[in-house]
N, C-alpha and C positions, 0 to 999 in steps of 0.2 A: 213636265221636266222638274226634277227636284231642285230645291234651292242650293246655291253654292255658298256655304257658310264661310269658306276660306279658299285660298288658292290651291291647297292640297286636293280638295274635292274637285276643283276644276282641272288640275293636272291629271287626275285619275280618269275623268271623263274624256279629255282630249286624247289620252293615251289609249283608251279603250275604243272610242268611237271615231276619232279623227275630227270631231267638230263638237261645238256646244252652243246652245242658245242661252243667253242670260237676260233676265228682265231688267228694266230700269232700276228697280229697287236693289237688285243684286249688284248691278254695276256701280250704283252710288256707294254701296258699302265697300266694294273692292277698290274703287278709285278714291275713296275717302272724300266725299262730296265737298267738304269744306276746302279742299285743295283746288277746287274748280272756281276760284274766286272771280275770274273774268268771264264766266260762262255766258252772261247776256251778250257781251260784245263778241265773244267767240261764235255763238250761234248766229248773231246778226251779220257776221262777215259772209255768210252764204248768200246774202243779198247783193254781194259785189263780186260775183264770179264772172270771168270772161267766157264767151261762147267756145265750145269745143268745135273748132272749125273743121276738124277732120270728119266728125260725124255730121255736121250741118250740111256738108256737101252731099250727104245721102238722105237729106230730109228728116234727120232725127234731131231732137232738141235736148241738148245736155250742156250744162255749164260746169266749169271746173277750174281749180287752181292746184298747183303741184309743188312739192318741195322734197328734197333729198337730205337725209341725215346720215351720219355715221356714229357708231357707238362701239365701245369695248364692253366686255362683260361687266365692268364696273366703271365708275367715273363719269365724265361729262358725255352728254349726247350732243354732238356738234352738227350744226347745219352746214351742208356742203354748198359749193357754188352752184348756181342754177344750171340745170342740165336737162336734156330731153328724157322723156319716158320711152323705154324701148321694150318691146316684147317680140319674140320670134314668132313666125307663123305656126310653130308647133303649139303655142299656147293661145294665140289670137289669130284665128283664120280670117277675121274681118280686117284687122289693121296691124298685122304682124310685119316684122322686118321694116318698120318705119320708125325713124327718130321723130317722136312727136313732142313738140314744144308747146307748153301751156303757160299761162300767166302764173307767176310765182305766188305762193302763199305770202300774204302780207307780213312784214316783219313783226308787227305787234302781236299777230296771231301765232306766228312761229315761235316767238320767244315768250308768249304768255303762259300763265300757270295752267290753264286747262289742257292745252296741247302737250306741254311738258310733263304733266302728270300722266296723261294717257300714254305717252311714249315710255315713261319710266315704268309704269305698270306693265306694259307690253314686254319690255325688255326683261323684267323680272320673271314674268310668266313663261315666255318662250325660252329664256335662258335656263330656267329650271328644267324644261323638257329636253334641252340639248346642252348639258353642262360643258361639253367639250368645245362648244363654239365660243371663240374669244372675241370675234369682231362681227359686227352686223352692218349690212347696207339696208337702210330704212327709207321707204318712200311713203309720202303722205299725199293723199288726194282728197280734195274737197269736191264733192259732186252735187249738183242740183239737176234732177231729172224733171223736165217739164212735160205735162200732159195737156192736150187741148181737145176741143170738140172734134171728134172724128180722127184724132191723132194720138194714139196711145204713146206714153213714154216708155222707153226701153232701158232699164237700169243695166242690163247686160246684153247689149245688142249682138255680141258674139255668141250668145247662147250659153248652154252649160259648158263650163270651162275650168281650167286651172290657170293660175296667174304666173306660174313658173318661179315661185318663191318658196320659202319654207313655211311661213305662217301668215295668216291674214286676220285682221280685226276689222269688222264692219260695225260702225256705231251710228245709230240713227240720231240725227240732229233735229229734224222736224218733218212732219207730214201735214200738208195743207190741201184740203179738198181732194184727197186721193183715196182710191180704193185699189185693192189687190197689192201687188208688190210682194209676193210670197217668195221667200228664199227656199230653194230646194237643194238638197245635198245628195250626191250620187256617188256610187262606186265607179271605178274606172270602166266597168262593163255597162254602165248606164243604170244599174239597179238603184231605185230610189231608197235612200237610207233615212231621210227625215225631211220635214218641211216646217216652216214657221214664218210668221209675218212680224216684222219690226214695226210696231205701232206707236210706241211712246218714246219720247226723247230719252236717250241712253239705253234703250234696248240694244242688244249687241249679238253679233255672231262671231264666233272664233273658229278658224278653219286650219287644219293641218293640210297644207296645199299639196304636199306630195302624196297624201293618202286618199284624198277625196276630191271630187269636182263640185262646183257650185254654180248656181244661176239664180236669177230673180225674174219672176213673171212681170209682164208689162203692167204699167199703172195707167188708170183712166180717171178722168175727173168725176167726182160725185155729182157736181153741178157743172155742166159744160158751159154755163154762162159766166163762170168765174175762173180766175187763174188757179192752177193746180201744180204742186211740186212735191218732190220727195228729196230731202237733203240728207246725205250721209257723209261721214268721214271714213275713208278706207286707209288703213295703215298696213303696209307689208314689210315683213322682216325676211331677209335672206342672208345666210352666212357668207362672209367675205373673208378674203385672205388678209 
């Protein structure tokens, strides 16, 4: 994958392919790493996620926090009152048509410079792709997928899917004692369009959700005697009225 020297290169790839993989070095340049001044605390907040009780009932191990923001094409990105995450069965055959309540993203993280910079970058990027969009509904998900001896972790237990939004950013925060976790991108007919593995903090995937489907293969512990996890930030943007 060629380097993305600026956002115009990234625009071109997303318009052409419907997805892009960016290395940590590329994301540091695009996010202007000096703006991520609370990154150690931001990354450490993944150690304090609540269990995803909806999946735990099915024997799967995932922790998460969730927050909703609203944004205009310019100006402030505003946090909205805490609310459930909802997907229809059309997009999530495993847990669709359920209002799912998760622990909220902690205020210090939601208001901190790292998340605010990531949201501002995403709005700039996705807004340039759809300049007619004036208002965005934004959802932020902190995910920790845990893998155990004999129990693989499932980053996308619903399988290859669409999220039912316009754009998705998946940003790797940490991998510990994990193997696999390969992201796959598919056409609507199932044809494989690309695959890559997020391995370093700040490796990222960007997806045009209307054009392509995505999934992530199960993760397993490198050493089954020790804890294993995969931490990601998922940010979704959907045009709103």
